[in-house]
matplotlib code that plots the C-alpha trace (Angstrom):
import matplotlib.pyplot as plt

x = [-43.8, -40.4, -41.9, -44.3, -41.5, -39.4, -42.4, -43.1, -39.4, -39.3, -42.1, -40.4, -37.9, -39.6, -38.2, -37.2, -40.1, -42.6, -41.2, -41.5, -45.1, -46.0, -44.4, -46.1, -49.6, -49.9, -51.8, -51.1, -54.2, -54.4, -57.4, -58.0, -59.0, -62.8, -63.0, -63.8, -62.1, -65.3, -69.0, -71.7, -73.2, -69.9, -68.0, -64.6, -62.6, -59.3, -56.9, -55.0, -51.7, -51.3, -48.2, -49.1, -52.2, -54.9, -58.3, -61.3, -63.9, -67.4, -71.0, -74.3, -76.8, -80.0, -78.2, -75.3, -71.7, -70.3, -66.5, -65.0, -61.3, -58.5, -55.5, -52.4, -49.0, -47.7, -51.0, -53.5, -57.0, -60.0, -63.7, -63.2, -66.6, -67.0, -63.5, -63.8, -67.5, -67.3, -70.5, -71.4, -70.2, -72.1, -69.0, -67.5, -63.7, -63.0, -59.7, -59.1, -56.0, -54.7, -53.8, -51.8, -52.4, -51.0, -53.9, -54.2, -57.3, -58.7, -57.8, -54.2, -54.0, -55.5, -53.0, -50.1, -51.3, -51.6, -48.4, -46.1, -46.7, -44.2, -46.7, -49.1, -46.7, -47.1, -50.9, -50.9, -48.6, -50.7, -54.0, -52.6, -51.5, -54.9, -56.8, -54.8, -55.3, -59.1, -59.2, -57.4, -59.8, -62.8, -61.7, -61.2, -64.6, -66.5, -66.7, -64.2, -64.7, -64.0, -60.7, -59.4, -60.5, -58.7, -55.6, -55.7, -56.1, -53.1, -50.9, -51.8, -52.7, -51.2, -49.9, -53.5, -54.4, -53.2, -54.4, -58.0, -60.8, -61.9, -65.4, -64.1, -62.0, -64.9, -67.1, -64.4, -64.1, -67.9, -67.9, -69.3, -67.1, -67.5, -66.1, -63.2, -62.4, -62.6, -60.3, -57.7, -57.6, -57.2, -54.5]
y = [-12.7, -12.2, -12.8, -9.9, -7.6, -8.5, -8.0, -4.5, -3.6, -4.3, -1.7, 0.9, 0.5, 0.1, 2.2, 0.2, 1.6, 0.7, -2.8, -3.3, -2.0, -4.5, -7.3, -6.2, -5.8, -8.9, -12.0, -15.4, -17.4, -20.9, -21.9, -25.5, -26.3, -25.7, -23.3, -19.6, -16.4, -14.5, -15.0, -12.7, -10.3, -9.7, -6.4, -6.9, -5.9, -7.7, -7.5, -10.8, -11.4, -15.0, -16.7, -20.1, -21.5, -20.4, -18.7, -17.7, -15.0, -15.6, -14.7, -16.5, -15.5, -17.5, -20.2, -20.5, -19.6, -16.7, -16.8, -13.3, -13.9, -16.2, -15.2, -17.1, -16.6, -13.1, -11.3, -9.3, -10.5, -8.4, -8.1, -4.9, -3.2, -4.1, -2.9, 0.5, 1.1, -0.4, -2.2, -5.9, -8.0, -10.3, -12.3, -15.5, -16.0, -19.7, -21.6, -23.9, -25.3, -25.3, -21.6, -19.5, -15.7, -12.7, -10.7, -7.0, -5.5, -2.4, -0.3, -1.5, -0.6, 2.8, 3.3, 2.4, 4.8, 7.6, 7.1, 5.9, 8.2, 6.1, 3.2, 5.2, 4.5, 0.8, 1.1, 3.2, 0.8, -2.2, -0.4, 0.6, -3.0, -4.5, -1.7, -2.3, -6.1, -5.6, -3.2, -5.8, -8.5, -6.3, -5.7, -9.5, -10.4, -7.8, -9.1, -11.9, -15.6, -18.4, -19.2, -15.6, -15.6, -18.8, -17.5, -14.4, -16.6, -18.7, -15.6, -13.9, -16.7, -19.8, -21.1, -21.6, -24.1, -27.1, -25.7, -24.5, -26.9, -26.7, -25.8, -22.8, -21.7, -22.0, -20.0, -17.3, -17.1, -17.0, -20.0, -23.5, -26.4, -27.6, -24.3, -24.5, -28.0, -26.9, -23.9, -26.2, -28.4, -25.6, -23.5]
z = [-5.9, -7.5, -11.0, -10.5, -9.3, -12.3, -14.6, -13.2, -13.2, -17.0, -17.4, -15.2, -12.3, -8.9, -6.1, -3.0, -1.0, -3.7, -4.0, -0.2, -0.3, -3.0, -1.0, 2.3, 0.8, -1.3, -0.6, -2.2, -3.2, -4.6, -6.7, -7.7, -11.3, -11.6, -8.7, -8.9, -8.1, -8.6, -9.1, -10.5, -8.0, -6.3, -6.7, -8.1, -5.0, -5.8, -8.7, -9.4, -11.0, -12.2, -10.9, -12.4, -14.0, -16.4, -15.8, -18.0, -17.7, -18.8, -18.3, -18.8, -21.5, -21.6, -19.6, -22.0, -21.2, -23.2, -22.8, -22.9, -22.1, -20.8, -18.8, -17.9, -16.1, -16.0, -16.6, -14.5, -13.9, -12.8, -13.8, -15.8, -15.6, -11.9, -11.1, -12.7, -11.9, -8.4, -9.0, -8.9, -11.8, -14.1, -14.7, -13.5, -13.2, -13.2, -12.9, -15.9, -14.2, -10.6, -10.3, -8.0, -7.9, -6.1, -4.9, -4.0, -2.6, -4.3, -1.3, -1.6, -5.3, -4.5, -1.7, -4.0, -6.7, -4.2, -2.4, -5.2, -8.3, -10.3, -10.1, -12.3, -15.2, -14.6, -14.6, -17.8, -19.7, -18.7, -19.5, -22.9, -23.6, -22.7, -24.6, -27.8, -27.5, -27.0, -30.0, -32.2, -31.0, -31.7, -35.3, -35.8, -34.3, -36.3, -39.9, -40.1, -40.7, -38.3, -40.1, -39.6, -36.0, -35.3, -37.1, -34.8, -31.8, -32.8, -33.4, -30.2, -27.8, -29.3, -26.0, -24.9, -27.6, -25.6, -22.3, -23.1, -23.9, -27.6, -26.5, -24.7, -27.6, -30.0, -27.5, -27.2, -31.0, -31.4, -33.7, -33.5, -32.6, -36.2, -37.5, -35.0, -36.2, -39.8, -39.1, -37.4, -40.4, -42.9, -41.3]

ax = plt.figure().add_subplot(projection="3d")
ax.plot(x, y, z, "-o")
ax.set_aspect("equal")
plt.show()
């Protein structure tokens, strides 16, 4: 819990009452490698902050996994469309390692925003960070070759190379495993 408090304090100092509210309303959840935080058909009712471990988000298309993201320590995890629209998701969230998360129910997040206006700054800064990263990724995926995608992946997510299976990296990059192997040899 302390790592989340420190992380949020770096964005904007937490008041003592906000800090206590975050402590009082959190729930620790441990997920074993291969288990799921979320399945399709469920509404994303919890936001997770990863304390340790690694997860991936994906959906199925014609029975094939389409990997959309990875998240590791110090990051927030939620099924974006389900969270914002309050509708069932089509996404799986699966642990790639034994993972420990701090969970907040949607009602708790809403309560914190309503009762601690300074927390809106945290939400804005995190949203901006993820929007910019998605925008950069969108530009890379549209019109670049496998080598450029892999280079972007290394520059932004290099810590995942040893932790994420190659098939998942290839899927995330939208390339074949052959192209991924080629890119690794030529960078």
